[in-house]
C-alpha positions, 0 to 999 in steps of 0.5 A, a space after each residue: 699191504 706189505 708195502 704199507 707196513 714197510 713204508 711205515 717202518 721206514 718212516 718211523 726209523 727215519 723219524 727216530 734218526 732225525 730225533 737223535 740228530 736233533 737231540 745231539 744238535 740241541 745238546 751241542 748248542 746248549 753246551 756252547 751256550 753255557 760257555 757264553 752264559 758263564 762269564 756273564 753269570 760270574 760278573 752278575 752274581 759274584 760269590 755265588 756258585 756259577 754252574 747251577 745258575 748257568 744250568 738254570 738259565 740254559 734249562 729255561 732258555 727257548 730254542 732261539 735264545 739257546 741258539 743266540 747264546 751259542 752264536 755268542 760263544 763263537 762270535 763273542 758276547 754283545 750287550 744283547 747277549 747280556 740282555 738275553 741272559 738277564 731276561 732268562 734269569 729273571 723269569 719266575 721258573 728260572 728264579 725258582 730253579 736258581 733258588 733251589 740250586 743255591 739252597 742245595 749248594 748251601 746245604 751240601 757245603 754245610 754237610 761237607 764241613 
């Protein structure tokens, strides 16, 4: 019985450590992906605040898309990178996120004037 409790505790500690490593890797991939997405957003949406759009694109990207975008940050963007960013940006949840972020940026800009 005691062995089972120790084994269960060890499994839980190991699992929590894996979660932390997975979260750290996910965060690094997302940060790298942002650097690939930023120039595409700047080119595609000139004159709009870029950071909120990039954040929304990354937020609504799947894990495989994030990894593809992170790879593009290292190897350089391709036409496929552009296609992925545009496809993510066109999703309803991403569009709502971008609209909300732009509205907030607009209001914040007016308040500080």
